[in-house]
LODOMI-474426 format. One line per 4 residues: their letters; for each residue x, y, z of N, C-alpha, C. Coordinates in nm, 2 decimals. Each point is the difference from the previous one (the first is absolute). Example, Ala and Ser with C-alpha at 12.3 -4.5 7.8 and 13.67 -1.06 7.14 Angstrom:
2
AS = 1.32,-0.57,0.78,-0.09,0.12,0.00,0.09,0.12,0.00  -0.04,0.11,-0.07,0.09,0.11,0.00,-0.08,0.11,0.08 $
! end
This chain:
176
MEVS = 7.13,10.82,8.76,0.12,0.05,-0.07,0.11,-0.03,0.10  0.11,-0.04,-0.05,0.13,-0.03,0.07,0.07,0.13,0.05  0.02,0.02,0.12,0.06,0.12,0.06,0.16,-0.01,0.00  0.05,-0.12,0.03,0.13,-0.02,0.02,0.09,0.02,-0.13 $
ICAR = 0.08,0.09,0.01,0.10,0.02,-0.11,0.09,-0.11,-0.01  0.06,-0.04,0.11,0.10,-0.10,0.01,-0.04,-0.14,-0.04  -0.14,-0.03,0.02,-0.05,-0.12,-0.05,0.00,-0.01,-0.16  0.01,0.10,-0.06,0.01,0.00,-0.14,0.15,0.00,-0.04 $
AILH = 0.07,0.08,0.07,0.15,0.02,-0.03,0.08,-0.13,0.03  -0.05,-0.08,0.10,0.08,-0.12,0.03,0.00,-0.10,-0.12  -0.09,0.02,-0.09,-0.01,-0.10,-0.12,0.11,0.02,-0.10  0.07,0.12,0.00,0.09,0.03,-0.10,0.15,-0.03,0.05 $
RGPF = 0.08,-0.05,-0.09,0.14,-0.02,0.03,0.08,0.12,-0.02  0.12,0.02,0.06,0.08,0.11,-0.02,-0.05,0.13,0.07  0.06,0.11,-0.03,-0.04,0.13,0.06,-0.15,0.03,-0.04  -0.05,0.06,0.09,-0.15,0.05,-0.04,-0.02,0.14,0.06 $
IVPE = 0.00,0.09,-0.10,-0.01,0.15,0.03,-0.11,0.05,-0.07  -0.09,0.08,0.07,-0.11,0.08,-0.07,0.03,0.14,0.04  0.06,0.08,-0.10,0.03,0.14,0.04,-0.12,0.09,0.03  -0.12,-0.03,-0.07,-0.12,0.09,0.01,-0.11,-0.10,0.00 $
MTQD = -0.06,-0.03,0.12,-0.10,-0.10,0.01,-0.14,0.03,-0.08  -0.03,0.14,-0.01,-0.12,0.03,-0.07,0.02,-0.02,-0.15  0.12,-0.02,-0.05,0.03,-0.02,-0.14,0.02,-0.16,-0.04  -0.02,-0.08,0.10,0.01,-0.14,-0.03,-0.14,-0.06,0.01 $
ARFA = -0.04,-0.07,-0.10,-0.14,-0.05,-0.01,-0.02,-0.11,0.12  0.10,-0.07,0.04,-0.01,-0.09,0.11,-0.04,0.06,0.13  0.05,0.11,0.02,-0.03,0.07,0.14,-0.09,0.13,-0.01  -0.03,0.05,-0.11,-0.06,0.13,-0.01,-0.14,0.02,0.08 $
CNPL = -0.06,-0.12,0.00,-0.14,0.00,0.08,0.01,-0.05,0.14  0.12,-0.03,0.04,0.03,-0.06,0.14,-0.05,0.11,0.10  -0.07,-0.04,0.10,-0.05,0.09,0.11,0.12,0.08,0.06  0.11,-0.06,0.02,0.13,0.05,0.05,0.05,0.11,-0.09 $
VTGP = -0.03,0.00,-0.13,0.05,0.10,-0.09,-0.11,0.11,-0.01  -0.12,-0.04,-0.02,-0.11,0.10,-0.02,-0.05,0.08,0.13  0.04,-0.06,0.12,-0.05,0.05,0.12,0.13,0.00,0.10  -0.03,0.04,0.12,0.11,0.00,0.10,0.06,-0.14,0.01 $
PYVR = 0.12,-0.01,0.00,0.10,0.10,0.01,0.06,0.06,-0.12  -0.07,-0.02,-0.13,0.04,0.05,-0.12,0.15,-0.04,-0.04  0.01,-0.13,0.00,0.14,-0.04,-0.04,0.02,0.03,-0.15  0.13,0.05,-0.03,0.03,0.03,-0.13,0.12,-0.07,-0.05 $
FYAR = 0.08,-0.05,0.08,0.12,-0.06,-0.03,0.01,-0.15,0.08  0.04,-0.10,-0.08,0.02,-0.13,0.06,0.12,-0.06,-0.05  0.08,-0.06,0.08,0.12,-0.08,-0.04,0.01,-0.11,0.09  0.04,-0.13,-0.04,0.01,-0.11,0.09,0.11,-0.08,-0.04 $
ALLE = 0.06,-0.07,0.09,0.09,-0.12,-0.03,-0.05,-0.12,0.06  0.00,-0.11,-0.07,-0.06,-0.11,0.03,0.08,-0.07,0.12  -0.07,-0.05,0.09,0.05,-0.09,0.11,-0.03,-0.14,-0.04  0.11,-0.07,-0.04,-0.01,-0.13,-0.04,0.09,-0.10,0.06 $
TPHG = -0.04,-0.12,0.02,0.10,-0.10,0.05,0.11,-0.03,-0.09  0.10,-0.08,0.05,0.11,-0.03,-0.10,-0.04,-0.10,-0.11  -0.12,-0.05,0.02,-0.06,-0.09,-0.11,-0.09,0.08,-0.09  -0.01,0.13,0.01,-0.08,0.08,-0.09,-0.14,0.01,0.04 $
LPLG = -0.05,-0.04,0.12,-0.14,0.01,0.04,-0.01,0.14,0.06  -0.09,0.08,-0.06,-0.03,0.13,0.06,-0.08,0.00,0.12  0.05,0.07,0.11,-0.06,0.00,0.12,-0.08,0.13,0.03  0.05,0.11,-0.07,-0.06,0.12,0.02,0.08,0.11,-0.08 $
TLCV = -0.02,0.13,0.05,0.07,0.11,-0.07,0.05,0.10,0.11  0.11,0.06,-0.03,0.05,0.12,0.07,-0.03,0.12,-0.09  -0.09,0.08,0.04,-0.05,0.11,-0.08,0.04,0.15,0.05  0.00,0.09,-0.10,0.01,0.13,0.03,-0.12,0.08,-0.06 $
LDYQ = -0.07,0.07,0.08,-0.11,0.09,-0.06,0.03,0.15,0.02  -0.06,0.08,-0.09,0.02,0.14,0.02,-0.13,0.07,-0.04  -0.03,0.11,0.04,-0.12,0.08,-0.04,0.02,0.09,-0.12  0.13,-0.01,-0.05,0.04,0.08,-0.12,0.05,-0.10,-0.10 $
PREL = -0.01,0.02,-0.12,0.05,-0.08,-0.11,0.15,0.02,0.01  0.08,-0.11,-0.04,0.15,0.02,0.00,0.05,-0.12,-0.08  0.13,0.00,-0.01,0.08,-0.11,-0.06,0.10,-0.04,0.10  0.06,-0.12,-0.02,0.10,-0.06,0.08,0.12,-0.01,-0.09 $
NEQQ = 0.12,0.06,0.05,0.11,-0.02,-0.08,0.07,-0.13,0.02  0.11,-0.05,-0.07,0.05,-0.13,0.01,0.05,-0.02,0.15  0.06,0.10,0.06,0.05,-0.02,0.14,-0.11,-0.03,0.10  -0.11,0.08,-0.02,-0.12,-0.02,0.09,-0.07,-0.14,-0.03 $
QTAL = -0.01,-0.06,-0.12,-0.04,-0.12,-0.04,0.09,-0.11,0.07  0.13,0.03,0.00,0.09,-0.10,0.06,-0.02,0.00,0.15  -0.01,0.12,0.06,-0.03,0.01,0.15,-0.13,-0.08,0.04  -0.11,0.01,-0.09,-0.12,-0.06,0.03,0.03,-0.16,-0.01 $
STLA = 0.06,-0.04,-0.11,0.03,-0.14,0.00,0.09,-0.06,0.10  0.09,0.09,0.05,0.11,-0.04,0.11,-0.10,-0.01,0.13  -0.09,0.10,0.02,-0.08,-0.01,0.12,-0.09,-0.13,0.01  -0.05,-0.04,-0.12,-0.09,-0.12,-0.02,0.10,-0.12,0.03 $
AQVM = 0.12,0.00,-0.04,0.09,-0.11,0.02,0.03,-0.01,0.15  0.01,0.11,0.07,0.02,0.00,0.14,-0.12,-0.05,0.07  -0.12,0.03,-0.04,-0.11,-0.05,0.06,-0.01,-0.15,-0.01  0.02,-0.05,-0.11,0.02,-0.14,-0.02,0.10,-0.07,0.08 $
AQLE = 0.11,0.06,0.01,0.12,-0.05,0.09,-0.06,-0.01,0.14  -0.06,0.11,0.05,-0.05,-0.01,0.14,-0.11,-0.10,0.02  -0.09,-0.02,-0.10,-0.10,-0.10,0.01,0.07,-0.14,0.00  0.09,-0.03,-0.08,0.07,-0.12,-0.01,0.08,-0.02,0.14 $
LRRI = 0.06,0.09,0.05,0.07,0.00,0.14,-0.11,-0.04,0.10  -0.12,0.07,0.00,-0.10,-0.04,0.10,-0.04,-0.15,-0.02  -0.01,-0.04,-0.13,-0.05,-0.14,-0.02,0.12,-0.10,0.06  0.12,0.03,-0.03,0.11,-0.08,0.05,0.00,0.00,0.15 $
IAER = -0.03,0.11,0.06,0.01,0.00,0.15,-0.11,-0.07,0.05  -0.12,0.01,-0.06,-0.12,-0.08,0.04,0.03,-0.15,-0.01  0.06,-0.04,-0.10,0.04,-0.14,-0.03,0.09,-0.04,0.12  0.10,0.08,0.02,0.10,-0.03,0.10,-0.07,-0.02,0.14 $
DEAV = -0.09,0.10,0.02,-0.06,-0.01,0.14,-0.08,-0.12,0.01  -0.08,-0.03,-0.11,-0.07,-0.14,0.00,0.09,-0.12,0.02  0.11,0.01,-0.05,0.10,-0.12,0.01,0.05,0.00,0.14  0.03,0.11,0.06,0.05,0.01,0.14,-0.11,-0.05,0.09 $
AASR = -0.13,0.04,-0.02,-0.10,-0.05,0.08,-0.03,-0.15,-0.02  0.02,-0.05,-0.11,-0.01,-0.15,-0.03,0.11,-0.07,0.07  0.12,0.05,0.00,0.11,-0.06,0.07,-0.03,0.00,0.15  -0.05,0.12,0.05,-0.03,-0.01,0.15,-0.11,-0.10,0.03 $
RAEQ = -0.10,-0.01,-0.08,-0.10,-0.11,0.01,0.06,-0.13,0.01  0.08,-0.03,-0.10,0.07,-0.14,0.00,0.09,-0.01,0.12  0.07,0.10,0.05,0.09,-0.02,0.12,-0.10,-0.03,0.12  -0.12,0.08,0.00,-0.08,-0.04,0.11,-0.06,-0.14,0.00 $
RQSL = -0.03,-0.04,-0.11,-0.05,-0.15,-0.02,0.12,-0.09,0.03  0.11,0.03,-0.03,0.11,-0.09,0.03,0.03,0.00,0.15  0.00,0.11,0.06,0.00,0.01,0.16,-0.10,-0.07,0.05  -0.13,0.00,-0.04,-0.10,-0.07,0.06,0.02,-0.15,-0.02 $
LVRE = 0.05,-0.05,-0.13,0.03,-0.13,-0.01,0.11,-0.05,0.08  0.10,0.07,0.03,0.11,-0.04,0.09,-0.04,0.00,0.13  -0.10,0.08,0.06,-0.05,-0.01,0.13,-0.08,-0.13,0.01  -0.08,-0.02,-0.10,-0.09,-0.12,0.00,0.08,-0.13,0.00 $
LHHR = 0.11,0.00,-0.09,0.08,-0.11,-0.01,0.08,-0.03,0.15  0.04,0.11,0.06,0.07,-0.01,0.13,-0.10,-0.06,0.09  -0.13,0.05,0.01,-0.10,-0.04,0.10,-0.03,-0.15,-0.03  0.00,-0.05,-0.12,-0.04,-0.14,-0.04,0.12,-0.09,0.04 $
VRNA = 0.13,0.05,-0.03,0.11,-0.09,0.04,0.01,-0.01,0.15  -0.03,0.10,0.07,0.00,0.00,0.15,-0.10,-0.09,0.04  -0.13,0.00,-0.05,-0.10,-0.10,0.03,0.04,-0.14,-0.03  0.07,-0.02,-0.12,0.04,-0.13,-0.03,0.10,-0.06,0.10 $
LATV = 0.11,0.09,0.03,0.09,-0.04,0.10,-0.06,-0.03,0.14  -0.09,0.07,0.04,-0.08,-0.01,0.13,-0.07,-0.15,-0.01  -0.06,-0.03,-0.12,-0.06,-0.13,-0.01,0.10,-0.11,0.01  0.12,0.01,-0.08,0.11,-0.10,0.01,0.05,-0.01,0.15 $
QALL = 0.00,0.11,0.07,0.04,0.00,0.14,-0.09,-0.09,0.07  -0.13,0.03,-0.01,-0.10,-0.07,0.07,0.00,-0.14,-0.03  0.02,-0.05,-0.13,0.01,-0.14,-0.04,0.13,-0.06,0.07  0.10,0.07,0.00,0.12,-0.05,0.06,-0.02,-0.02,0.15 $
GASA = -0.07,0.08,0.07,-0.03,-0.03,0.15,-0.09,-0.11,0.01  -0.12,-0.02,-0.08,-0.08,-0.10,0.00,0.07,-0.13,-0.03  0.09,0.00,-0.09,0.07,-0.13,-0.04,0.11,-0.03,0.11  0.05,0.09,0.07,0.10,-0.03,0.10,-0.07,-0.06,0.13 $
RSGG = -0.13,0.05,0.02,-0.06,-0.05,0.12,-0.06,-0.15,-0.03  -0.02,-0.03,-0.12,-0.07,-0.13,-0.03,0.10,-0.11,-0.03  0.12,0.02,-0.02,0.10,-0.12,-0.04,0.09,-0.01,0.11  0.05,-0.12,0.01,0.10,-0.04,0.10,0.14,-0.01,-0.06 $
SVDE = 0.01,-0.04,-0.12,0.15,-0.01,-0.06,0.01,0.11,-0.11  0.11,0.00,-0.05,0.03,0.10,-0.11,-0.06,-0.05,-0.13  -0.01,-0.12,-0.03,-0.07,-0.05,-0.12,-0.15,0.03,0.01  -0.06,-0.04,0.13,-0.15,0.04,0.01,-0.03,0.14,-0.02 $
FYRA = 0.09,0.09,0.06,-0.01,0.14,-0.01,0.01,0.03,-0.15  0.09,-0.04,-0.07,0.02,0.03,-0.14,-0.12,-0.04,-0.08  -0.04,-0.12,0.02,-0.13,-0.05,-0.08,-0.12,0.09,0.03  -0.02,0.03,0.14,-0.12,0.08,0.03,0.01,0.14,-0.06 $
FSGR = 0.12,0.06,0.01,0.03,0.14,-0.05,-0.02,0.00,-0.15  0.07,-0.10,-0.08,-0.01,0.00,-0.14,-0.14,-0.02,-0.05  -0.08,-0.09,0.07,-0.14,-0.02,-0.04,-0.08,0.13,0.02  0.02,0.07,0.11,-0.08,0.13,0.02,0.04,0.09,-0.11 $
IASL = 0.13,0.01,-0.03,0.04,0.11,-0.10,-0.06,-0.04,-0.14  0.00,-0.13,-0.02,-0.05,-0.05,-0.14,-0.16,0.03,-0.01  -0.06,-0.02,0.12,-0.15,0.03,0.01,-0.02,0.16,-0.02  0.09,0.07,0.06,-0.02,0.15,-0.02,0.02,0.03,-0.15 $
ARTQ = 0.11,-0.05,-0.05,0.02,0.02,-0.15,-0.12,-0.04,-0.08  -0.07,-0.11,0.01,-0.11,-0.04,-0.06,-0.12,0.08,0.01  -0.01,0.05,0.13,-0.11,0.10,0.02,0.02,0.13,-0.08  0.13,0.05,0.00,0.03,0.12,-0.06,-0.03,-0.02,-0.16 $
TMLT = 0.05,-0.11,-0.05,-0.03,-0.03,-0.15,-0.14,0.00,-0.03  -0.09,-0.07,0.09,-0.14,0.00,-0.02,-0.06,0.14,0.00  0.04,0.08,0.10,-0.05,0.14,0.01,0.03,0.08,-0.12  0.13,-0.02,-0.05,0.04,0.08,-0.11,-0.08,-0.04,-0.13 $
ELLA = -0.03,-0.13,-0.02,-0.08,-0.04,-0.10,-0.15,0.04,0.00  -0.05,0.00,0.12,-0.13,0.05,0.03,-0.01,0.15,-0.03  0.10,0.08,0.04,0.00,0.14,-0.04,0.01,0.03,-0.14  0.08,-0.09,-0.06,0.03,0.02,-0.16,-0.13,-0.03,-0.08 $
DGSI = -0.07,-0.10,0.04,-0.12,-0.03,-0.08,-0.12,0.08,0.05  0.01,0.08,0.10,-0.12,0.08,0.05,-0.09,-0.05,0.10  0.04,-0.13,0.04,-0.09,-0.06,0.10,0.01,0.07,0.14  0.11,0.07,0.02,0.00,0.08,0.12,0.02,0.14,-0.04 $
PRHS = -0.09,0.10,0.05,0.01,0.14,-0.05,0.12,0.06,0.06  0.06,0.09,-0.08,0.12,0.08,0.05,-0.05,0.11,0.08  0.08,0.05,0.10,-0.03,0.11,0.08,0.07,0.12,-0.06  -0.06,0.11,0.00,0.06,0.12,-0.05,0.10,0.07,0.09 $
! end
């Protein structure tokens, strides 16, 4: 036997009020009605998304049979709307927090890439400086120096192109 009153009440649209639970065939045999806590009155407002998807109920129970006047029904509906507004606000805040966290992760990745680029450029400049020194020591004239230095730079460029192609096709494993 189904014990939850709200599980049945969520299936109905609009206001749902049961003034006397023992007089309603849907609930008269419910253990919450026939035994402790001896519920006699039930009213609920539906908690639903803006798209009409029911999420749950905001309910009022009493141990005595009763009716709700129009003002009380409006208050119950208003409270349900406030609950949904708070849930929506929490959802928006959670989305914002996730967006902020994603932005921070992107900033950290960008910072890491900038540091890596800086390191690689410094290494490349150190290599160029070493080639410049080697070329200066081996040549006698400016033309000889230029040919030696240009040849070494061209060789360095070909090596870089080969390494890039080998990395791209998977011949060289990438380091994490």
